[in-house]
N, C-alpha and C positions, 0 to 999 in steps of 0.2 A: 434877459430882462423881461419882466412881466408888464403888462399894460393895464392891470387892474380889472380887465374883463376876463382874460383867459386864466386868471388865478382861481376863479370860482370852481369849487369842486362839484362833482356830480355824485349824488347819493342814490343808491338803489336799495329799496327796502328788501328785507329777506324774502318776503312772500313773492315780490316781483321777480327776484333772482331765481327762486325755486321754480316759478312758472316758466321762465325763459329757459332754464336748464332742462326742465322736464320736456319742453316742447321740442328741443333739439333742432331748432331752426336758426341757422346762423344769420340769415338775412333779416329775420324778425328781431333778433338780438341787436344787430347793427342799427336797424331802424329805430329801435327803442332808445338806444344811446343817442342817436341823432336828434330824436324828438326831445329828450331830456336836455341835450346841449343847447337846443334852440328855444328853451323856455316853454316847451309844450306845444309849439306851433308845428303843424304838419302841412307840408306842401309837397305833393308827389314829384313835381318837376325838380325842385331844389334838392329833395332827398335823393332822387335818381342821379343827379349830377354829382352830389357830394359823395355818394357811396359807390359810384360807378356801376350802377345796376340798371337794367331795363325798367322802364316805368311800370310795366305790367307786373314785374316781380316785386317792385316796391309796394304797389297797391295790394298785391297778394299778401305780402308781409304785414301790411297795415291791418288787413282783415284778420290775419292770424293773431295779431296783438289784441285786436278788438275781442276776439273769441276768448283769449286768455284772461281778459278783464284787468289788464295792467295799465291801460292807457289813462285811467282816471288819475293815477299817480303822476302821470306825465303831462296832464292837461294844464293849460293856463289857469292860474288862480282867478276865480271869479267871486264876485260878491254873492252872498247867499240869496239875495233878492235883487231884481232889476231896479232901475231908478223909479222914483215915484212919478209915474206918468199921470198927467192931468187928463180930464175928460176932453179938454180942448185938443191936446196932443193926439189923442186917438181919433177924435172926430176929423181933425185935419188930415190924418193919414188915410182915413176911410174915403175922404173926398179926393185926395191926390193920388192914391195908389190903387190902381185897378187890381193888382195882385193881392193886396191885403183885403180889399173889399170883397173880392171873389172868394178868398179864403174864409172870411166870416160867413158868407152866405152858404158855402158848401159845408162848413162845420155845423151850422145850425140845422141844415138838412139831415146830416148824418146823425146828429145827437137827438134830433126830433124835438127841438125846443129853441126858443129865442135866448140868445146869450145875454146874461145880466151885465151890469157895468163891471162887476168884479171879474166875471168870465172874460170880458173883452180886454181888461187890463192884463190878465194872465196871458191870454193869447198874443197880445201885442208885445209882451215881454219876450215870449218865445220867438216871435217873428223879428222884432227889432233888436233886442238885447243879445239873445243867443245867436241870432243870424241864420236860423234854419229857413231854407226856401219854402215857399207855400206847398209845393208838391211833396217835399219831404215831410212837412207837418201833417199833410193829409194822409200820407202813408203811415205815419206814427199814430194818428188818431184811429185809423182802421185797425191797427194792431192792438191799441188799447181797448177798443170796443170788443174785439174778438176775445182778448185775454180776459176781460171782465165777464163776458158771457160764459166763458169756460169755467171760471171760478165760482160765479154766483148764479148762473142760469140766465135764461132769456128775460128781457125786460129791464135788466140792470145796466144802465149806462155809466161809464166812468166819470168821475168827478174831474173838474178842471185841475185840481191840485194833483191828482194822480197823473193826468196828462202832462202837467208841468214837470213833475218829478222824472217821468220817462224822457221828456225832452232834454232835461239837463244831462241825463245819462247818455243820450245819443250825442249831445254836443261834446261831452268829455271823450267820447270814443271817436270824435272827428267825423261823424256821419252827416255830411253837408251836401251830398249829392244823391240823386235818386238811385243810381247804380249801387252806391255803398249801402243805402237803406234797404234795397231789395236783397242784396247779398247778405246783409246782417240778418234779415228775417229768414232767409233760406237756411242760414246756419242755425238759427234758433229753432226752426222747425225740425231740422235734422237732429239737433241735440235733444230736443224734446222727445222725438221718436225713439232714439236710442235709450234715453232715460226711462221711458215707459217700459221698454223691453227689459232693462236691468231691474226695474222696480218689481216686475212680475217674477223675474228669475231669483230675486232675493226674498220672495215670499211676502211682499208687502201688498196687501189687498184692502180694498174698501176705504182707502184714505189717500190724501195727497201727501207727497213728500214734504217734509219740513224744509225751510230754507237751508239749514245746515246739511241735511241729507242730500239735497239736490246739489249743493256746493261740492260735497265729496265726490259724487258721481261725475259731475262735470269736470272736476280737476283730474280724476283718473282717466277720463276719456281724452282730455287735453294732453295728458302725458303720453298718449299713444296706445293705451291698453284697449283691446277689444273685449267684447262681451264674455268670451270663453275664459279669458285670463282673469277677469273680475269675478266670474263665477267660481273659478278655482280658489281665489283668495277668500271668497265667502265660505266655501267648503272647509278650507283650513281653519278659518275663524270659528265656525260652528263646532268643529271637532275639538278645537282647543278650549273654547270658552263656553260652549253649550248654547250660544245665542248669537244674534247679529250684533256684534260690537263694532261700531263704526271706527272708533279710534284704533282698535287692534287691527282691523282690516286695513286701515290706512297705513299702519306701520309695516304690514306685510308688503303692500303695493309699493310704498316708498323704498323699501329695502330692495325689491326687485328692480325698481327703476335705477337705483344707485349702482346696481350690478350690470345694468344695460340689458336686463331680461324683460322683454315685452310680450312675446308670444308664449303660448302654452308649451310649445316644443322647447323654446329657449329656457323657460322656467324649469321644466322637468329635467333638462340636461344640466343647467347651471346650478339649480337648487339641489341636485342629487349628489353633488360632490361632498359627501360626508364620510366620516370615519366608518369603516366596516364595523358592524355590531360585534360586541365582545362575545366570545364563546361561553355559553352557559355551562357551568361546571356540573359534572355528573350526568350529563345528557349526551346520548349518542348522536352524532351528526349523520345527515343523509350522505350516502356514498357519492363520490364524484363520478363523472362519466367514465373516466379512466379506470377507476376501481370497479365500476359495474361491469365493464368489458372484461376485465381480468377475472372477475368471478364467473362470468358467463363462459369464458374459455376453460376455466377450471372445471365447471360443471359438465361441459361438453366432453371432457376427457373421462369424467367419472361414468358417463353413460355407456 
C-alpha cells in the first residue's frame, strides 16, 4: 500500500543519464538518485547514512556531480528572483549582522566602488535568500573578477547581475562551504588548462572557444577521454570530412564510449576488429613469409 509520498516517480533527463553513464561512477549515480529522491536537498551526513558510504566518498561523489553539471536538474526549485527586500530590511541587517556588514565593506574594496542601492539588494539576496556564507560569496566574487579580466582585460569589473547569475549556479551545485568552493575552482582551473591544450591540438588559434565548443570538450573529458584519444577522434574527423566537424567528432567519441573504449590502445584494438579487405581482382598479392622461405630454399638448391 502506498502512502501518497512514496508513489512519486523520479525522472532523470536523457542528458543527465548520459552524463552519469559516461562518468562510470557508481557512487555519483547513487548520490544523484538520493538527491532527486530528497527533492534536491543535499546533506552529506544523511546521504552517507542512507547510502552506507563514508562521508568523504559522498563529498567526492558530490563534487563529481558538480563537475558533470547535472545537479542543476536536481536542485530545489527556486523563484527566479528573491523577495522584494526593502531598504529598511537591508539597513537593519547591516546594523545587526557583522557578517553581512563586513561582506559589504570587503566587496566594495574588491570592486573599487561604493555599492548602489540596487547592488546591495542583489548582494543581500545572495546572502539571505540563496544562503551562501560570506566567505563563499567573497571566493565567488574573486572568481568573477578574475574571469571578467580574462575575457575583457584589466579594468573591467563584473556587474552585480553577472555575480548574481554565478551565485545561483553555485547554489544549484550545492556549493555552500569554503572547502567545496575551493575544490570547485580547482576543478574549473584544471578543466580550463586541459581545454586550452585541446584547443591548440585542434588547431583553434586567436579566438576563444564558443560555449558549445567548450561544452563538447568538457563533456568528452568528463567521459574519461584523455587528450591523445580526443586528438585521434579529431584526426579521423578531418580525414573523413575535411574539416573540424564537432557533431561528427562527437559521434565518434560517443561510439567509443558505448564500446567502453577510452584509451588510444583500447580504441586501436577495439576499433580494429573489422572484416579483412576484399582481395582486388587481377592483382598479385605479396607472398607470405612461408612462401618466401619456400622460394628461398628453392633458389638455394638452384645455386
